[in-house]
MIBA-51057 format. One record per residue (C-alpha): residue in one letter; residue number from 1; z negated, x negated, y negated; chain. Coordinates in nm, 3 decimals, always signed. Example, Ala and Ser with C-alpha at 12.3 -4.5 7.8 and 13.67 -1.06 7.14 Angstrom:
2
A,1,-0.780,-1.230,+0.450,A
S,2,-0.714,-1.367,+0.106,A
END
This chain:
193
X,1,+0.000,+0.000,+0.000,A
X,2,+0.100,-0.136,-0.343,A
X,3,-0.113,-0.007,-0.632,A
X,4,-0.059,-0.092,-0.995,A
X,5,-0.203,+0.004,-1.329,A
X,6,+0.025,+0.057,-1.628,A
X,7,-0.197,-0.020,-1.922,A
X,8,-0.144,+0.031,-2.294,A
X,9,-0.259,+0.227,-2.597,A
X,10,-0.146,+0.585,-2.669,A
X,11,+0.222,+0.575,-2.761,A
X,12,+0.295,+0.243,-2.590,A
X,13,+0.557,+0.392,-2.358,A
X,14,+0.353,+0.433,-2.040,A
X,15,+0.501,+0.776,-1.964,A
X,16,+0.860,+0.665,-2.014,A
X,17,+0.821,+0.350,-1.808,A
X,18,+0.609,+0.518,-1.538,A
X,19,+0.891,+0.757,-1.449,A
X,20,+1.134,+0.470,-1.404,A
X,21,+0.891,+0.254,-1.203,A
X,22,+0.801,+0.545,-0.973,A
X,23,+1.167,+0.612,-0.905,A
X,24,+1.247,+0.245,-0.835,A
X,25,+0.943,+0.166,-0.619,A
X,26,+0.864,+0.505,-0.461,A
X,27,+0.506,+0.516,-0.588,A
X,28,+0.287,+0.822,-0.638,A
X,29,+0.225,+0.874,-1.010,A
X,30,-0.134,+0.934,-1.116,A
X,31,-0.144,+1.004,-1.489,A
X,32,-0.478,+1.116,-1.622,A
X,33,-0.300,+1.239,-1.933,A
X,34,-0.074,+1.466,-1.727,A
X,35,-0.369,+1.585,-1.517,A
X,36,-0.569,+1.662,-1.832,A
X,37,-0.277,+1.838,-2.005,A
X,38,-0.227,+2.052,-1.694,A
X,39,-0.594,+2.150,-1.702,A
X,40,-0.572,+2.227,-2.076,A
X,41,-0.256,+2.436,-2.030,A
X,42,-0.432,+2.627,-1.752,A
X,43,-0.730,+2.690,-1.983,A
X,44,-0.964,+2.570,-1.709,A
X,45,-1.324,+2.480,-1.798,A
X,46,-1.240,+2.113,-1.735,A
X,47,-0.934,+2.141,-1.958,A
X,48,-1.120,+2.309,-2.243,A
X,49,-1.397,+2.050,-2.230,A
X,50,-1.142,+1.767,-2.227,A
X,51,-0.952,+1.919,-2.521,A
X,52,-1.262,+1.920,-2.740,A
X,53,-1.292,+1.542,-2.694,A
X,54,-0.918,+1.477,-2.733,A
X,55,-0.896,+1.682,-3.054,A
X,56,-1.151,+1.445,-3.210,A
X,57,-0.959,+1.137,-3.095,A
X,58,-1.223,+1.054,-2.834,A
X,59,-1.174,+0.959,-2.472,A
X,60,-1.260,+1.214,-2.205,A
X,61,-1.591,+1.124,-2.031,A
X,62,-1.570,+0.890,-1.731,A
X,63,-1.716,+1.129,-1.477,A
X,64,-1.446,+1.389,-1.549,A
X,65,-1.162,+1.139,-1.515,A
X,66,-1.304,+0.970,-1.206,A
X,67,-1.351,+1.307,-1.035,A
X,68,-0.985,+1.395,-1.096,A
X,69,-0.861,+1.057,-0.967,A
X,70,-1.077,+1.073,-0.654,A
X,71,-0.941,+1.417,-0.575,A
X,72,-0.582,+1.306,-0.633,A
X,73,-0.628,+1.008,-0.398,A
X,74,-0.780,+1.231,-0.132,A
X,75,-0.488,+1.473,-0.162,A
X,76,-0.231,+1.195,-0.099,A
X,77,-0.357,+1.001,+0.206,A
X,78,-0.006,+0.901,+0.322,A
X,79,+0.112,+0.758,-0.012,A
X,80,+0.283,+0.416,-0.005,A
X,81,+0.112,+0.321,-0.329,A
X,82,-0.003,+0.457,-0.663,A
X,83,+0.088,+0.391,-1.022,A
X,84,-0.217,+0.454,-1.238,A
X,85,-0.100,+0.557,-1.585,A
X,86,-0.364,+0.558,-1.858,A
X,87,-0.649,+0.489,-1.619,A
X,88,-0.888,+0.309,-1.606,A
X,89,-0.984,+0.304,-1.973,A
X,90,-1.333,+0.161,-1.941,A
X,91,-1.497,-0.110,-1.734,A
X,92,-1.702,+0.156,-1.556,A
X,93,-1.382,+0.338,-1.458,A
X,94,-1.224,+0.009,-1.341,A
X,95,-1.526,-0.067,-1.126,A
X,96,-1.531,+0.289,-0.988,A
X,97,-1.158,+0.270,-0.911,A
X,98,-1.197,-0.067,-0.739,A
X,99,-1.483,+0.071,-0.530,A
X,100,-1.286,+0.383,-0.438,A
X,101,-0.977,+0.182,-0.338,A
X,102,-1.187,-0.062,-0.135,A
X,103,-1.329,+0.235,+0.057,A
X,104,-0.969,+0.335,+0.134,A
X,105,-0.878,-0.021,+0.246,A
X,106,-0.661,-0.110,-0.053,A
X,107,-0.682,-0.252,-0.406,A
X,108,-0.500,-0.292,-0.736,A
X,109,-0.215,-0.546,-0.698,A
X,110,-0.127,-0.587,-1.066,A
X,111,-0.217,-0.457,-1.411,A
X,112,+0.086,-0.436,-1.641,A
X,113,-0.031,-0.427,-2.004,A
X,114,+0.217,-0.300,-2.263,A
X,115,+0.166,-0.456,-2.606,A
X,116,+0.280,-0.261,-2.914,A
X,117,+0.185,-0.305,-3.283,A
X,118,-0.043,-0.045,-3.446,A
X,119,+0.221,+0.056,-3.702,A
X,120,+0.475,+0.123,-3.425,A
X,121,+0.218,+0.322,-3.225,A
X,122,+0.134,+0.545,-3.524,A
X,123,+0.504,+0.607,-3.589,A
X,124,+0.573,+0.692,-3.223,A
X,125,+0.274,+0.926,-3.194,A
X,126,+0.350,+1.115,-3.517,A
X,127,+0.710,+1.161,-3.397,A
X,128,+0.584,+1.279,-3.055,A
X,129,+0.349,+1.522,-3.230,A
X,130,+0.646,+1.701,-3.388,A
X,131,+0.763,+1.823,-3.046,A
X,132,+0.485,+1.771,-2.791,A
X,133,+0.247,+2.045,-2.900,A
X,134,-0.035,+1.789,-2.871,A
X,135,-0.282,+1.841,-3.154,A
X,136,-0.405,+1.481,-3.122,A
X,137,-0.056,+1.351,-3.217,A
X,138,-0.021,+1.534,-3.549,A
X,139,-0.272,+1.364,-3.781,A
X,140,-0.267,+0.995,-3.866,A
X,141,-0.648,+0.976,-3.902,A
X,142,-0.696,+1.118,-3.550,A
X,143,-0.433,+0.878,-3.415,A
X,144,-0.604,+0.581,-3.579,A
X,145,-0.939,+0.695,-3.434,A
X,146,-0.780,+0.714,-3.087,A
X,147,-0.633,+0.366,-3.125,A
X,148,-0.965,+0.222,-3.245,A
X,149,-1.147,+0.389,-2.956,A
X,150,-0.887,+0.256,-2.714,A
X,151,-0.926,-0.101,-2.842,A
X,152,-1.306,-0.082,-2.847,A
X,153,-1.339,+0.039,-2.488,A
X,154,-1.034,-0.091,-2.305,A
X,155,-1.024,-0.457,-2.406,A
X,156,-1.304,-0.502,-2.152,A
X,157,-1.087,-0.345,-1.880,A
X,158,-0.826,-0.616,-1.924,A
X,159,-1.105,-0.873,-1.909,A
X,160,-1.229,-0.714,-1.585,A
X,161,-0.891,-0.753,-1.413,A
X,162,-0.826,-1.096,-1.570,A
X,163,-1.117,-1.224,-1.359,A
X,164,-0.900,-1.148,-1.055,A
X,165,-0.577,-1.282,-1.211,A
X,166,-0.418,-0.937,-1.201,A
X,167,-0.312,-0.884,-1.567,A
X,168,+0.045,-0.940,-1.687,A
X,169,+0.122,-0.873,-2.056,A
X,170,+0.458,-0.712,-2.133,A
X,171,+0.611,-0.668,-2.481,A
X,172,+0.633,-0.289,-2.527,A
X,173,+0.862,-0.280,-2.831,A
X,174,+1.239,-0.291,-2.830,A
X,175,+1.500,-0.175,-2.582,A
X,176,+1.361,+0.056,-2.309,A
X,177,+1.580,-0.108,-2.043,A
X,178,+1.463,-0.458,-2.135,A
X,179,+1.098,-0.347,-2.121,A
X,180,+1.164,-0.190,-1.780,A
X,181,+1.327,-0.510,-1.655,A
X,182,+1.021,-0.711,-1.765,A
X,183,+0.789,-0.468,-1.585,A
X,184,+1.006,-0.479,-1.270,A
X,185,+1.011,-0.859,-1.271,A
X,186,+0.631,-0.868,-1.284,A
X,187,+0.605,-0.618,-0.997,A
X,188,+0.860,-0.803,-0.784,A
X,189,+0.671,-1.131,-0.830,A
X,190,+0.345,-0.969,-0.713,A
X,191,+0.512,-0.797,-0.418,A
X,192,+0.654,-1.131,-0.299,A
X,193,+0.320,-1.310,-0.337,A
END
């Protein structure tokens, strides 16, 4: 089983690149953002609780996210591998994910970290907010709060996986195909190792 994490701030292109990587490598996509949006659209108690945090530019609490991921893993026991998109976002989540995968006899093979400037992220998210229906993409102050929260909490996640030599930084600005090729090269190197 080949598991990878696609890592990057909101608006870095994780969704776009995830679709392409899943198609190329036949992985099961686990996007906490998609899971949360599905819960919000369904007006479930979990979705409504998550929305109240997201509307303030805050991350959804760890226990909610971890519960969703655990369930998704349990529901896909025959998967060839997973692409974790937008998760983990905290060291506690990274440790919980590592523990969960160890219990299932697998681990994270590589963490691909997309790097995009703050000005580009704000521009992308405001543009996405025009069509996505996501309230957290429509106000620059909320976007900046999300980005600050991301940086504050997730820098430690990269440090966590750096200890195991699993982080590869990828430039996330420019041509989508070139970014995809860089991601694919990093995956192919880890699969051969």
